[in-house]
Structures are given as structure tokens and as C-alpha cells.
N, C-alpha and C positions, 0 to 999 in steps of 0.2 A: 556505237554512239550511246553514251549514258544519258537517259532522259530523267530529269528531275522536275516534278510537278510543283507549281507555285500557285498560291492563292493571294489575291490582292484585295485588301479591305480599304476602301476609300479611293474613288476615281475622280478626285479633284485635280487641281493644277499639277501637283507632283505625281499623283497617280497616273495621269495622262502622259506625263513625261516618261514614266517607267514603261508604260505600254509602248510608247514610240521608240524608246531605246531598244527594247526587246525585239520590236519589229524591224527597225532600220538596221540594227547591228547584229542581227541573228547569225548571219553567215560568219562574220569575223569572230564572234564569241565562240561559235562551234569549232572553227579552225584553230583558235588559240587554246581552247580548253578541252576539246573533245566531249563537251557536254551540251545537251540541248535543254534549254529552259523552256518548259511548257507552261504558259500562263493558263491554267486550267479553268479557274473560276475567278470572277470579280464581283465583289459586293459593294453596293453604294446605296445610300438612303434615297437617292433620286436617280433612278436608272434612265429616266426619259429626258434629262436635261441635255442641252447641246454641249458637245465637247469638241476640242480641236483635233481629236483622233477618232478613228473608227474602231468600235469594239465589235468583234465578231459575234454573230448571233448565237444565242444559247449560253453564252459565258456569264452574262450579267444577272445578278439577283439582288433583291433588297435584303435578304436574310443572311447575315454574316455567319450564322451558326452552321449553314450548309457547308461553308469552307472549313470551319473549325472541326466539324464532325466527319469530314471526308477523309477516310483512311489513306487515300492515295496521294493526298497533298502533303508534301514534306516540309515546305517552307511557307510561312504566312508573312506577308508584308503588311504592316499596319501604318496607314497614312491618314487616319481619321483626325488626329490631333486632339489636344486637351487631355485632361486627367480623369475623366469620368468613364464613359463607355469604352474608350481606348484601353484603359487599364483592364477592363473586363475581357476585352478581346485578346489582349496579350497574355494575361494569366490563363485564359481559357485555352489558347493555343498551346501554351507550355504544359498544362495539365494533360492535354491530348498527345503529348510527346512530339510536338512540332517545333521546329526552329523558327525564330522570329527575327525579322528585320524591321526597324522602325527609324523614322526621322524625328520622333517626338521628344524634343528636349525637355519640355515641361513635365512630361510623364516620368522621365528618368530623374529629373532634378528633385521631384517630390517623392517618387516611389521606387527609385533605383535600387535601394537596399532589398526591398521585398521582391522585386522582379528578378534581379540577378541571383538572389538566394533561391527563388523557385526554379530558375533555369539550371542552377548548379545541382540542385536536388534531383531534378528530372533528367539531367544529362543532355540538355539541349543548348544550342547557341543563341545568343542575342547579338545581332549586328546593328550597330547604331552610328556608323560613320557619318551619315547625313544629318545627325542631330547637332553638329557643331561645324560651322564653316562651309556648309553647302558642299561644293565639289572639292574642297581642300582636304587632303587625306590626313588630317591632324590626329584623328583617333588611332589609325593604324601606326602613324609615326610615334605617337606617345606610347602605345602598347608594345610596339616592337622595336622600332629604330632607336628610341631613346631609353629602352628598358634597362640598360646597364648604367644609366646616369642617375645621380642624385639631382633632381630638378631644383634649381635655385630660384627661378622666377619665371613668370608668364605675364606678358603684356599683349592683350589681344584687341584688335578692332573686329568685333564679331557680330555687329548689328549693322547691316548694310543701309537700312533706312536712315538711321541717325548719322552715319558717315556721309551719306548722300546729302542730307540736309545741311550738315556742317560744311561740307565742301562747297555747296551752292552759296551759303552765307559768306564764306571766305572769298569766293571768286567774284560775287556780285555786290557784296555789302548789304544784302537784303535782311529783313527782319525774320525771326524764326517763324512766326505765324504765316507770313506770306509764302515762304518756301515750303512749309508743311502743306499748305493748301495746294500748291502746284504739284508737290510730290504725290498727294492723294489723287489729283486729276490725272497724273501720268502713270499711276499704278505702282509707284514706289512705296506708298504708305497706305495702310488700311484706313477705313472710314473711322474706326476707333484706333488711334495710333499709340495708345498708352503703353502697351507692352514694349514697343520699340523705343519711343522717345523718353520713357521714364526709366529705362535701364533694366526692365524686368526680363526681357528676352535674353539680353546679354548675361544677366545673372544666372538664368537657367543654364546657359551654355558654360559659363564659368564653373558652376557646380560640377558639371561633368568632367571638365578638364582637371579640376582639383581631385576628383575621385580617382582619375587615372594617374595623375602626376604625383600625388601625395598620399594616396591610399586611405583617404578619409572621406566618409560620406557626411556632409554638413547639412543639417536641417535647413531647408531653403530659406526660411524666414530669418535666419541668422546672417545671411549674406547681405552686406551693405549695398544698396542700389540707389544711385542718383541718376537723373536724366539730364536732358539738354534744354529743357524749356526755358531756363533762366539765362542761357547764353545769348549775348547781344552782339550786334555788329561792332559796337564800341569796344567790347572785350576782345573780339577777334582782331580789330585794328591795333589795339595796344599790344596784344600778344605778338602780332607780326612785327611791330616796331622793336619788340624785345627779342626778336629772333626765334619765335615759336609759332606753332599752330595749335589749335584746340581740337582735341579728339575725344570721343567717348571710348574709354578704355576699360577692359576687364582685366583686373590685376590680381595676381597671387604671388606672394613672396615668402620664401622659407626663412624664418628668423630663429635665433637661438631660443627665444622664449615662446615660439609658436608659429602660427601662420597668419599673415596678413592677407585679406581677401576682400575685394569690393569692385563695384562698377561705378565709375564717376567720370565727369569731364576732366581733362587734364591738359596742361601745356606740355607740348613735346617739341624739342629743338628741331628747327627746320631742316637741318642737314641729316637727320636720321631717316632710316627706311620707313618707319611707321608714319612719319609726318607726310610722306609722299603717297600714302594710300588714299586715293580719292574716289569719289562717286560711291557706288554701291558695293565696291570691292571690300573683301575682308583680308586680314593678315593676323597671324599669330607669331609673336616673337618670343622664343623660349631660350633659356640659358640653362645648360646642364654642366655639372662639374667636370665631365670628361669631354663632351662634344663642344662645349663653349656656346656661343650664341648661334642660333639658327632661326630662320624665318620662313614660314609657309604663306603663300599669297595666292589669291584667286577669287573667283566669284563665290560669294557666300550664300547666295539664295537663287531662286528662279527655278523654273520647271525642269530644264535640262541639266544644269549643274547638280541639283539635288538628286535628280533621278540617276545621274551617273554614279553618285555615291551609294545610293540604294542598291543598284544593280551590282556594284562591286562587292557589296556584302553578300548578296544572294549567290554570286558566283563563288566566293570563298567558301561558303557553307556547302554549296553544291560540289565543289572540288573535294572537300573532306568526305562527303557522302560517297562520292564515286570511288574514293580510295579506301573506304572503310575505316576512316579515322574516327576516333572518339571526339567529342565536342571540345572546342578550345576552352581554355580557362577563362571564366568571367572575371571582371575586375575584382581584385582582392582588397578588402578594407583593412589593411594591415596597420594603419595608423589608429583607427578607432576614434570616434568623436571625443571620447573622454580622455584619451592619451595625448592627443594633439590639440593644444590650446589655440582657439581662434581669437586673435588679438582684436580688441575693439578699435574702431577707427579713431576714437578719441585718444587711444594710447599709441598711435603710430606717429612716426617722425617723418616729416616731409618738408620740402620747400613750397612756398605759396606765392600766388599772385593775388594781390589785394587791390580792390578799386573802391575808394571812398568818394562819395558825392558830398563835397564840403563847401561851406560858405567861404567866399574869396575874401579873406581878411588876414592880417598879420597874426602869427602865433598859432594858426590852426595846425599846420604841419608839425610844429614842435610838440603840440599837445598829443597828436596821433602817435608820433614816434616815441614820446615819453611813455605812453601807455604800453606800447609794444615792448619797449625796453624793460619796463617794470615787470613784465611777464616773461622775460627771458628770450625775447624774439629779436634777433639782429637783422639789420636791413642790408640787402645787397645792392639795390638800385631804386631810384625814385624818379617818377615822371609827373610833373605838374605843369599843365598848360591852360591856355584860355583865360588868362587874367582879364578882367573887365575894369574899366576906369570907374564904373559905378557900382562895383561889387558884383553880387550874384553868386551862383553856384558853379564850381569847377570840379572836374574829376581829378583825384590824386591817386596815382598808381604806384604801388610798392611791390617789389619782389623781395622775399625774405630768404635768409639762409635757413638751414634745416631747423625745425622747431617741433616741439611736442604739440600735437593738434589740440589737446584739451587746454593747453596754455594759450594758444592762439584764440580759441573760441572764447576763453575768459576775457582776453583783451578786447576782442571785437564786441562782446556784449557791453563792456565798459565804454568803448568808443562810440558805439551806436546810440548811447544815451547823451552824448555831448550835444549841446544846443546848436553847435555849428555843423553837425552832420545831418544832411537833408534826406537821406534814404538809407535803407539797410545795406550794409557793406557786402560787396561781392567778394567771395574768396574761391579760388580754384587751385587745386593741387598741381604741382609741377613734377613730372616724372622724368628723371635723367636716365635715359635708356642708351 
């Protein structure tokens, strides 16, 4: 039986999941692989806190350097999170010739080029399956199963918190703030939910998918990210009437003039697979030129699903070590940020859902459509309801045909200055998947 020593830095939620998977499934892992994973040391800043798993005595330390400098430890698992001390731990492990497994999407989104470069130079592996989609094996699928494909597009629901909130709003007709508070009470959302509901977490994950699918490392600040704070029950109801659901999507599309990439709420047709992804589940819908459309679906977060992905990476590295194989090839940045143009959102072409809050009087709709037409935006459908005998404000909903986004924004700036428009116009992109 080949024994591989492992060190774990960070014994929080996912770290405890890793400890539990290694304990609970030890026998089946050894029978399947012929490898014994020995969790030799665990480092955590708070060794005395209560945990849902029991940590054997003598394994726990406050000092992560003990793991990094232990010559018998071959694989380091980094589950600290963030882009500060976690980066020091990962680079320190690489310098000491240790393989690394991490679930840290923010670290790879901001410093992936440096980390993968250091790993290649030192000849060690970086496993990061758990960084995108929790227990969904999208990293392995992209690196291996779809490696022969020219990837044409990616549409992902890759933030479970936002999808949970939108699902609850859709099912119950509740306001965003109300559902967010309930999600925080139930543990689906953090006390500070900004990373989730403002699209930042999904953008971190999208940058990793772009890295693997298109061979380009994009500086994280260049990725367009919008969240779901502005989505209302009214928009969800109108989307439903129009045959759509609203989802927070991470999108990347290969175009002749470059790459479109961004995170934003979008209308998705109800009969599509992505529209049916509800609750805290994740899904990634990918189209390759050879394989065609393919979708991976599952739990995108949580202690055990994420731990499953972490341990799968540890096992893959351990198998290579047991066979004497050299390290796997890290992601190749064959596109290069300079050679692959990232298209600005304002230069993309999409269909749009528009909701105007307009004064209920004759001629208002004509004035709105006139401005849209002047800017080259044609209309697919219109909904106008709630006329009052005594006037008042009513919503006017328009779905457009494909239009250049900067032309749409120019029209909306003009329309929002009309005296008959009572609030800033809502616009949401429509993704035909």
C-alpha cells in the first residue's frame, strides 16, 4: 500500500469536510486506488474552536510553516481563502517542492498566472477542481474531456446563493431584501453577501473557466460583473409572462473579433435546462465545436460537495506520485491577453428586456419606441397594463430584437430624461441558449 502524506491548512467548513471524507471513505479510497492518504498535520489559526469533526490529537497546529517545511508531506491542501496569506502559503509550498490542492477561486482569478508559472517551473501540480462549481467536475471536464474542442460558449449558474435567492423570489413573489435576510438566517448567504449577490464570486469562477477554455488569463478587474440587487418581483413576473426566468449567468462567448465575457442577470427561456436549475444548485452549459452542447449540474457549494472535489484532486496527484509520473501540465495561456481581444460590454450585441415606469397618458409609448427606433433598436413585443382612469404611472415592458448595447444605452439615457418617465429604466439582457 502506497502511503502519501498530506497537510491541510485551514480547518473551517470545507476543511472539516475533507477530514470527514478521508475518515469516512478511507477504506473505499484504498480499495479503489491502492493508496493510503495520511493526513499528517493540520494547521488552523484557531485550533480550539468547536468543529463538526474530531481531529486526532497531536495533528493540529497554529503554525502553517510546520507543514510547509515538513519534508515528509508531499501534498498541501490550502483552504484558508482570500488572496493574502493564502498566496504566501501556496507559493511557499511550491518553493518547497510540494504539490498543492486549493478551492480558492479568488486567489487563482487574481494570481493564477504567477501561481501556475511557479508550479511549472518547480515541476509540481496545482489541483483546483473545487474552485468552480463545488462538487461538479467542470475543471477536469474542461482540461481533459473537452480538450479536443474549440470552445464556442459557456453559460454558467455558478453562484448558489444568488440562484437560491432568485429561485425563492420566483416561487414566492418576495422582494430581494426579504429573501436575502432569510437566506442569511438559513446559512445560504454570508453576513456580508456582496461577493455573492454583486456577481464577484461568479466572476472569479468565470475567469478560471476562461483560463482553461480559451487559454487567456484576463486581469480580473476587466471582467464585467453585475449582481441581482436590482431584480424585482415585478421583473420576474413579466419575465414569466414572456416565457422566461431570470438567472445570474456567467457568460463567455468566442467571437470573430475577440471574447465576450461577463456576469449579469439574464432572461433565459423557461423550456431550457438552465432555467430549471433552482435553489443553491449550479450548472455549466458549454458548447464545443465537436462535442456540441453539454451541461454539468450539481451542488456548487457546501462542506461535503466541495470536500469531494478537493479529495479527488489529492487522489489524482497521489496516483501520479505512486506511479512515478511527472507533474501534469498546468493551464497554458496560449491566447495571451494581448492577442485575444476582450470585447467591451458596450460593444456586444444582445436582445433586451426593458421596463419603463411611465406616466399613463396618450403618446408616451410612441415617444419611447421612437427613441429606440432612432437608435437602431427594433421591438419584438410590448406589454402595457394597468391603465388608470385618473392617470398615474404604469409599467411598459418591451422586448427587443438584437441590438448593439451602446446604442441601447444611448437611447435609454435619452428616454430617461423624458418628463413622462418616472424612474430609471430597467434593462436586462436576454440569453438565447
